[in-house]
PLY file of the C-alpha trace (Angstrom):
ply
format ascii 1.0
element vertex 70
property float x
property float y
property float z
element edge 69
property int vertex1
property int vertex2
end_header
-34.35 27.82 -10.69
-30.89 26.86 -11.99
-29.49 26.97 -8.48
-32.11 24.47 -7.28
-31.18 22.08 -10.09
-27.47 22.36 -9.29
-28.21 21.72 -5.63
-30.25 18.61 -6.34
-27.51 17.21 -8.62
-24.93 17.83 -5.89
-27.17 16.09 -3.34
-27.61 13.09 -5.65
-23.83 12.75 -6.06
-23.42 13.02 -2.31
-26.00 10.28 -1.72
-24.31 8.00 -4.26
-20.94 8.41 -2.54
-22.50 7.74 0.87
-24.13 4.59 -0.48
-20.85 3.37 -2.03
-19.06 3.97 1.28
-21.72 2.12 3.27
-21.67 -0.85 0.88
-17.86 -0.98 1.02
-17.93 -0.85 4.81
-20.43 -3.70 4.95
-18.36 -5.80 2.56
-15.23 -5.21 4.63
-17.16 -5.68 7.90
-16.03 -2.26 9.10
-17.82 0.44 11.01
-17.53 4.14 10.34
-15.64 4.39 13.63
-13.16 1.71 12.53
-12.69 3.47 9.18
-12.00 6.73 10.99
-9.42 4.99 13.20
-7.71 3.44 10.16
-7.50 6.88 8.54
-6.35 8.57 11.74
-9.36 10.90 11.72
-12.21 11.59 14.10
-15.45 9.72 13.57
-17.27 13.04 13.26
-15.01 14.21 10.43
-15.50 10.97 8.51
-19.25 11.04 9.09
-19.56 14.62 7.83
-17.44 13.81 4.79
-19.55 10.78 3.91
-23.04 11.97 4.79
-22.86 15.72 4.21
-20.30 15.98 1.44
-17.95 18.14 3.49
-14.14 17.98 3.56
-13.27 17.08 -0.03
-9.71 15.95 0.85
-11.17 13.56 3.43
-13.66 12.22 0.89
-10.75 11.52 -1.47
-8.86 9.67 1.28
-11.95 7.60 2.10
-12.51 6.70 -1.55
-8.88 5.72 -2.02
-8.79 3.70 1.21
-12.00 1.81 0.35
-11.10 1.60 -3.37
-14.35 3.17 -4.48
-15.28 5.88 -6.97
-15.52 9.40 -5.56
0 1
1 2
2 3
3 4
4 5
5 6
6 7
7 8
8 9
9 10
10 11
11 12
12 13
13 14
14 15
15 16
16 17
17 18
18 19
19 20
20 21
21 22
22 23
23 24
24 25
25 26
26 27
27 28
28 29
29 30
30 31
31 32
32 33
33 34
34 35
35 36
36 37
37 38
38 39
39 40
40 41
41 42
42 43
43 44
44 45
45 46
46 47
47 48
48 49
49 50
50 51
51 52
52 53
53 54
54 55
55 56
56 57
57 58
58 59
59 60
60 61
61 62
62 63
63 64
64 65
65 66
66 67
67 68
68 69
């Protein structure tokens, strides 16, 4: 049961980060593709970092670039 709770907390944090990224992109009038280009990364890598919580170093770069909380 503990594992299920940990998993749901992780998912909630992931969703919050994805929402912050999407709001920041809208405010800056950027697309995920444009963000990836600015960071010198593939769109797929950025998408997986934002939406799936993969690639922690990439998530940190995204947060820093968009000036949002990780």
